[in-house]
N, C-alpha and C positions, 0 to 999 in steps of 0.2 A: 565521443569525447568524454573522458572520465575526469572526475574532480581531481584525482591524484595523478594528473599529467601536466607537463609543462605547457602543452597546447591550451588546456583549460585556463591555466594561470594567465597566459597572455590574452586569451579571449576575454576573461573576466575583467582584467585591468582595462582593456580597450572599451568594453561595454560600460563599465562603471564610470569611467572618465567621460565618455560621450554622454551618458545618461544625465549626470549631474551638471554637465556643461550646457545642456539644452533647457531653455526656459519654458517652452510650450509643452503643456501636459499631453496634448494630442501627439506631438512629435515624439515625446518620451515613450508613450505607449506603442507607437509605431516602431520605434527602435527596439523595444523589448520583444515585440512579436517577431520582427526580423531576426533578432539575435537568437530567439528561442528556436526558430526553424533552422537557422544555420547550425546551432548546437545539435539539434536532432538529426538534421540531414548530413552532418559530418560523418555519422556512422554508416548510413545507407540512404542516399537521397530519395529513391523511389518511395520509401516508407513514410516520408514526410507527407506524401499525397494521401496515404491511408489515415494519418493523423488528422489531416485537414478534412477529409471526407467524413470521418466520425464526428468531428466538431461541428461541421456545417449541418449535418443531418440532425444532430441533437438540438442545435439552435432552432432549426425549422420545426422539429417535433415539439419542442418546448412551447413555441408560439401556438401550435395547433392544440395542445393540451389546454392552454390558457383560454383560447377562443371557443373551445367546445362548449356547447350549451347544456349538455346532459352528461350524467355520470358514465353511462356506457360508452359514449364517444371519447370522453377523457381517458377511460380505461383502455380503449382500443389504441389510441395514440401512444399511451404509455407502453403497452405491450409491444408496439412497433419499435419503440426505442430500446426496450430491454432485449428484444429478440435480435435487433441489429447489432447492438454492442456485444452481447454474449455469443452470438454466432461468429463474429469476427475473432473474438478472444478464443472461442472454442476451436475454430479452424486452425489458427496460427499456433496456439499454445498446446492444444490437446489433440490435434488431428492425427498425428503419427501414433500417439499413445493409444487413442481409441481404436485405430485401425489394427495395431499390433495385438491388442487384447481381443478384438473381434476375431482375428485370425486364430489366436490361441484357443478361443472358445469353440470355434468350428472344428478345430483339430481334435478337441476332447470328445466330440460326438462323431468323429470319423470323416469329417468333410475337410478335404485339403483345398485350401484357398490361398493363392499367391497374389496379394494385392499389389497394385503398382506402387513403386517407391515415390512418394510425393516430394521428398527433399524440401520440406517446408522450413523456411528460415524465420525464426521467431523475431518479430520486431521488438527492439529494445524498449522497455518501459510500457509495453502494451497493457500489462496487468494494472499499472497505475493510472495511465491516462484514460483507460476505459472507465474506471471508477470515477475519475475526475469528471468526465463528461456525463456519465450516467447519473451522478448525483444531482445534476441540473434538472433533468426531466423528472426525476423522482421527487425532488423538493417542490417543483411547480405543481405536480399532481397532488402532493400532500398539502398544498396551500400555504407553505411556509416561505415561498420565494416567488417573486414576480419575474416574468421573463425580461431579460435585458433587451433594449432596443439596438444595442451595438454588437454587431457580429465581431468586430475587432476586439471588443472587451472580452467577449466569451472565448474567442480564440486564445487570447492571452491568459485567461483563467485556466484553460485546459493545458496549454503548452508552456507556461512559465518555466523557464529552463532550470532553475534551482531544484524544483520538485518533479521534473518531468519523468525522469527515468528510474529513480530509486526512492521516490516518496519524500516526505510523507504524503498520504492521500489527502489532497486539499479539495474540499467541497466548494462548488461554485458559490454557494450561499455565504461562505466565509471569505472568499477572495474578491468577488465582484464588488461588494461595498467599498473595498479599498481602492477601487479604480474611479470612484466618483470625484475625489479631490486629490490633487497632487501632494505627495508627502514632501515635507521639508527636510533638508539635509541637517541632521543633528550629529555633531561630532561624536558625542558619547555613544549614541546608538550605532553609528558607523564603526567605531572602534570595538564595540561589543560584538558586532557582526563578524569583524575580522578575527576576533578572539575565538568565537565559536567555530569559524572555519578552520582555524589553526588547530583547535582541540579536536575537531572532527577528523582532520587529516592525520593527526597524531594517532588517534584511535584506530583509524583504518590502516595506515602505512606501517607504523611502528608496532602497535600492539597486536592487531589482527594478522597482518600479512607477514611481519618479520618475527615477532616473538612467539606467537601462539600457533600459527598455521603449520609451521615446520614440525613442531612437537606433536601436534595432533595427527598430522599425516604419517609421521614415522611410527607412532604407536598403533594407529588403526591399520597401517599398512604392513605391520610386522607379521610374518607368517608363523612364527613359533609361538610357544606358550608365554603368557605374561603373568607376572606376579600381581597381586592385588593392588599394590601401590602404583605400579605402572599403568594399570587399567584405569584407576581413579585419576591419575595425572592426565591421561589421554582424554577422559571425559571432561575434566575441568578445563583443559586447554581448548577443546573443541567448543565447549560452552562459552568460554571467553572469546574465542575467535568469531563465532557467529554474532555475538552481541556487539563487539567492537566494530565488526565489519558493517553491520546494518545500522547500529546507532551512530557510528562515525559518519556514514553518508547522510543520515537524517540531520545530524548536528551541523554538518557542513552546509546542507541545503537551507536550514533555518538561518544560519549565519549569512549566507550569500543573499538570501531574500532580505534580511535586515539591512544589509549594506545598500540595498536599493529602496529601502523605506517600507518594505512589506513585512507583515507579521504572519508567520506560520506557527501552528500549534505544536507543542511538544509531542514527540512520538515515542519516547522512552523515558520512564521515571523509575530508575533503579529496580528493574524487574526481578533481579535475583535477591532482592530484599523482601519479596512478597511472602505473605504468611499463608498462602493457599492459592489454589488455581484460579479462583475468581479474582483474587487480588493481583495475581500474576497478569491476567489479561486486562486488568485496568492499568497496567504499567508497561506491558510489552506491545509494541506496534499498535499504539493507541488509535491511530487513524484507521487502521483496518478493523480492529475489534469494535470500535464505535460505529463504523460503517455497517458491519454485519449485524450489530445490535439494532440499529435504527431502521435499516432497510430490509432486514430478513427476520431476525429473532422476534422483534415486537410485532410486525405484521403477521407472523405465524401464530401469534397469541401470547408470546413471551411467557411470563409466569402467572398470567391472569387466568389461564386455563387450569385444568386439573393437573395433579402432580405428574402423572404418567405422560400426558401430552407435553408438559413443560420439559420433561426429561428428553423426550423425542426431539423437541425443538432444539435443545442444546446440542444433541448429537448431530442433527442435520447441519446446524450452523458451523460446528467445529469441523465436520467432515468437509464442507465446502471451503472453510477457511484453510484447512490443510491442503486441499486440492489447488486452491489459489496460489499457494507457494510454489508449486511445481507439478509437472505432469509425470508422476511416478507413484508407485504403490507405497513407497516409504512415506511420502507426504500424506497419502490417504490414511495410512495406519496411524501416523503421528496425529492427524486431526481427530480421528476416531478415539484414540487413547485420551486425548485432552477432553473430548466430549464426555467420555465415561468417567474421567476423573472429576469433572465438574458435577456430573450427576451424583456421584458418590459423596462429594463434598456437600452439595445441597441437601442430600438425604441425611447426612450426619448432622448438619446444622439443625434441620427440622426435628431430628430425633432427640438431641440433647438440649435444644433451645438456644436461641441466639445469645442470651445472656451467659449461659454456661459455656458456650463456645468461645466468646470473646473474653470471658472471665478466666479461662484456662491460664495457668501460670506461664506456660511456654509462650502462649500468644501474647500475654502481657509483656513478657520479656522482650519479644521482638518488636512490639509496639513502642 
């Protein structure tokens, strides 16, 4: 069920009307859980069971982490959660990719191997809800979140339908506190939510799909030579398409959540106005970049270690960030390039000094 479909419009109107008509907060949460699983199951019902199993296991593992009496036990339970989540994500999203590359590698050394065709169907939104669920056990392990006693609340935190299939990545620690008390219906907030949904759908349907996608496809699909202007127009059209496609969905999700009384964090803040790659990743897909920063980059040592180690950490994080976007070498290369760009930028800042860097006339002009 896509946001830009009549089915979703009808679904959303019914859910919102029923939600604000119910006075019991418990009944409202039950309604949202049911609606979220209907929303997800409308695409492929069996995969709703996969979503539930991931959620239930992390709920139980979170309690085990909190109850563990020593650090090795806590770490062991956390490793169990990480392995479970990443193994499911790895199988469904990267299974065929890894198998094909393994076959290619064997062929390079003269071994002919014909693996079985797995025909793996990728569950929609698995990259997002895996991180939703994983943030819960990670935050409990880090000591910044106490495990919730309500399985229903955690199910809702992971499966809340506005952010379930296309983000933003919502951490359990940000969403669970909003389930303690029922939100009140505020007309101004509700209208702002509808406005954001309208803006998001406009970005997705009109700008991304109608105005920019066709131009980008025609230019990149053209078999003959292109003049420089056409090439640049194609690049700009594609850049606009991916931004409005992704940001449009995120804006729509934030608006839909707001109509139900929930607050989701911004996911894009004018990324193409960034003055460097570090600034870009503070503006682009913020929920992913902060997730990778807090749960991967900082635990690896961040920039508190030597310069060489910090540079390696950046490349590792961006490599995995690129791979998260898709199972293809293009995403891997894209992630590695951004990692190297960040390393070069950090080295340049260290070489000329932060004051000289930010005092540059061009930077001041952009600021």
